[in-house]
C-alpha positions as a Markdown table, in Angstrom:
| # | Residue | x | y | z |
|---|---|---|---|---|
| 1 | Arg | 14.3 | -38.1 | -7.0 |
| 2 | Asp | 15.8 | -34.6 | -7.9 |
| 3 | Trp | 12.5 | -33.2 | -6.9 |
| 4 | Arg | 13.4 | -34.0 | -3.2 |
| 5 | Tyr | 15.9 | -31.1 | -3.3 |
| 6 | Leu | 14.7 | -27.5 | -2.7 |
| 7 | Asn | 16.9 | -25.6 | -5.1 |
| 8 | Val | 15.8 | -28.4 | -7.6 |
| 9 | Arg | 12.1 | -27.2 | -7.1 |
| 10 | Arg | 13.0 | -23.3 | -6.5 |
| 11 | Leu | 14.4 | -23.5 | -10.2 |
| 12 | Val | 11.7 | -25.6 | -12.0 |
| 13 | Ser | 9.2 | -23.2 | -10.3 |
| 14 | Phe | 10.9 | -20.2 | -11.3 |
| 15 | Leu | 11.3 | -21.5 | -15.0 |
| 16 | Ser | 7.5 | -22.5 | -15.1 |
| 17 | Asp | 6.5 | -19.2 | -13.8 |
| 18 | Ser | 8.5 | -17.3 | -15.9 |
| 19 | Ile | 7.7 | -18.7 | -19.1 |
| 20 | Arg | 3.7 | -18.5 | -17.7 |
| 21 | Gln | 4.2 | -14.9 | -17.1 |
| 22 | Ser | 5.9 | -14.0 | -20.2 |
| 23 | Ser | 3.1 | -15.8 | -22.3 |
| 24 | Thr | 0.0 | -14.1 | -21.2 |
| 25 | Trp | -0.3 | -12.0 | -24.2 |
| 26 | Ala | -0.8 | -15.5 | -26.1 |
| 27 | Val | -4.4 | -15.9 | -24.5 |
| 28 | Phe | -5.9 | -13.0 | -26.9 |
| 29 | Glu | -4.2 | -14.4 | -30.2 |
| 30 | Pro | -5.5 | -16.9 | -32.8 |
| 31 | Asn | -4.4 | -20.6 | -32.0 |
| 32 | Asp | -2.5 | -21.2 | -35.3 |
| 33 | Asp | 0.8 | -22.6 | -36.4 |
| 34 | Arg | 2.2 | -18.6 | -36.7 |
| 35 | Leu | 1.5 | -18.2 | -32.7 |
| 36 | Trp | 2.8 | -21.4 | -31.7 |
| 37 | Gly | 5.9 | -21.3 | -33.5 |
| 38 | Thr | 6.3 | -17.9 | -31.9 |
| 39 | Leu | 5.6 | -19.2 | -28.4 |
| 40 | Arg | 8.3 | -22.1 | -29.2 |
| 41 | His | 10.8 | -19.3 | -30.0 |
| 42 | Ala | 10.5 | -17.5 | -26.8 |
| 43 | Val | 10.9 | -20.3 | -24.6 |
| 44 | Thr | 13.7 | -21.7 | -26.3 |
| 45 | Ser | 15.4 | -18.3 | -26.3 |
| 46 | Phe | 14.7 | -17.9 | -22.4 |
| 47 | Leu | 16.1 | -21.3 | -21.4 |
| 48 | Thr | 18.5 | -21.3 | -23.6 |
| 49 | Asp | 19.7 | -17.7 | -21.3 |
| 50 | Gln | 19.2 | -19.9 | -18.5 |
| 51 | Trp | 21.4 | -22.5 | -20.0 |
| 52 | Arg | 24.3 | -20.2 | -20.6 |
| 53 | Gln | 23.8 | -18.4 | -17.2 |
| 54 | Gly | 24.6 | -22.0 | -15.4 |
| 55 | Ala | 20.9 | -23.2 | -14.6 |
| 56 | Leu | 20.7 | -25.9 | -16.8 |
| 57 | Leu | 23.2 | -28.9 | -17.2 |
| 58 | Gly | 24.2 | -30.1 | -20.7 |
| 59 | Arg | 27.2 | -29.1 | -22.8 |
| 60 | Thr | 24.7 | -28.0 | -25.5 |
| 61 | Pro | 21.4 | -26.2 | -25.0 |
| 62 | Asp | 19.9 | -29.4 | -26.9 |
| 63 | Glu | 21.2 | -31.8 | -24.1 |
| 64 | Ala | 20.1 | -29.3 | -21.5 |
| 65 | Phe | 16.3 | -28.7 | -22.6 |
| 66 | Tyr | 13.6 | -29.3 | -25.0 |
| 67 | Val | 10.2 | -27.4 | -25.8 |
| 68 | Ile | 7.5 | -29.8 | -27.3 |
C-alpha cells in the first residue's frame, strides 16, 4: 500500500542505490563469514544513521529495520 506514495518509492530507491554503491568493493572479496559480517555491519550502520535522521520509523533501530 505504501508503495503508491512517491516519497516512499524515492526513499526505498535511495536506500537501495546507496547500499548497492557502497558495497561494490565486496565483489572482489572472498565469499566468507568475515565478508558477510562486514557487509551486515556496514548496512546496519548506514540504516541506523538514516533512522537517527528520521527517515525510518520506529522507537529503536530494531523496530525500524532489520538486516538479513
